[in-house]
C-alpha positions as CSV (number, residue, x, y, z in Angstrom):
1,D,-2.8,17.0,5.3
2,R,-5.6,14.5,5.4
3,D,-6.4,14.9,1.7
4,L,-2.8,13.9,0.8
5,V,-3.1,10.7,2.9
6,W,-6.5,9.8,1.5
7,S,-5.2,10.3,-2.1
8,A,-2.1,8.2,-1.3
9,I,-4.2,5.4,0.1
10,T,-6.6,5.5,-2.8
11,N,-3.7,5.3,-5.3
12,F,-2.0,2.6,-3.3
13,D,-5.3,0.6,-3.1
14,R,-5.9,0.9,-6.9
15,F,-2.3,-0.3,-7.5
16,V,-2.6,-3.2,-5.1
17,S,-5.9,-4.2,-6.8
18,S,-4.4,-4.2,-10.3
19,S,-3.7,-7.7,-11.7
20,R,-0.1,-6.6,-12.4
21,A,0.8,-6.0,-8.8
22,I,-1.2,-8.3,-6.6
23,D,0.9,-11.4,-6.9
24,E,4.2,-9.7,-6.3
25,L,3.1,-7.5,-3.3
26,V,1.4,-10.4,-1.4
27,V,4.6,-12.4,-1.3
28,D,7.2,-9.5,-0.9
29,P,6.6,-7.3,2.1
30,Q,9.5,-5.0,1.0
31,K,7.9,-4.3,-2.3
32,F,4.6,-3.7,-0.5
33,Q,6.3,-1.1,1.7
34,L,8.1,0.4,-1.3
35,A,4.7,0.8,-3.2
36,A,3.1,2.4,-0.1
37,M,5.9,4.9,0.3
38,T,6.0,5.6,-3.4
39,S,2.2,6.3,-3.4
40,L,2.7,8.9,-0.7
41,Y,5.6,10.4,-2.5
42,T,3.7,10.6,-5.8
43,V,0.7,12.3,-4.2
44,I,2.9,14.8,-2.5
45,K,4.5,15.6,-5.9
46,I,1.1,16.2,-7.4
47,E,-0.8,18.0,-4.7
48,A,1.5,19.4,-2.0
49,P,2.7,23.0,-2.2
50,K,6.2,21.9,-1.4
51,L,8.1,19.1,-3.2
52,M,9.6,16.3,-1.2
53,S,12.9,15.1,-2.7
54,L,13.8,11.5,-3.4
55,K,16.6,11.8,-0.9
56,V,14.1,12.6,1.8
57,I,11.8,9.7,1.0
58,S,14.8,7.4,0.8
59,F,15.9,8.6,4.2
60,M,12.4,8.0,5.6
61,S,12.7,4.4,4.5
62,K,15.9,4.2,6.6
63,N,17.7,3.9,3.3
64,R,16.1,0.5,2.7
65,F,15.2,1.7,-0.8
66,T,17.2,3.8,-3.3
67,E,16.0,6.8,-5.2
68,K,16.1,4.6,-8.3
69,Q,13.8,2.0,-6.7
70,F,11.3,4.8,-6.0
71,V,11.5,6.1,-9.5
72,N,11.0,2.6,-11.0
73,M,8.1,1.9,-8.6
74,E,6.5,5.2,-9.5
75,Q,6.6,4.3,-13.2
76,E,5.1,0.9,-12.5
77,M,2.3,2.5,-10.4
78,I,1.5,5.2,-13.0
79,T,1.4,2.6,-15.7
80,A,-0.9,0.4,-13.7
81,A,-3.2,3.4,-13.0
82,A,-3.2,4.4,-16.6
83,W,-2.1,7.8,-15.5
84,Y,-5.3,8.4,-13.5
85,L,-3.6,9.6,-10.4
86,N,-5.8,12.2,-8.9
87,P,-9.3,10.8,-8.4
88,P,-11.8,12.2,-5.9
89,T,-11.7,10.5,-2.5
90,A,-14.4,10.0,0.0
91,L,-13.1,13.0,1.9
92,S,-13.8,15.2,-1.1
93,F,-17.5,14.8,-0.6
94,V,-17.6,15.6,3.1
């Protein structure tokens, strides 16, 4: 669903833009990938009719990241976004 992808990109962009994350993500490509995948997972949890389990998202990363790493990153991203996780996207106005 395009709305899910737009929301994930928006949340990821807002996280990357936060002063808390920018320094770490620029120098650590693995953390960048973890944040991108976590953004998609979080949006699916909020908006999709069917939940994706942590096992599935871990498998999608080819087991590069553990379920615990996704949970920790999700908490970091939610804190950085001040719990504002479902903003309108450009696609909302089309």
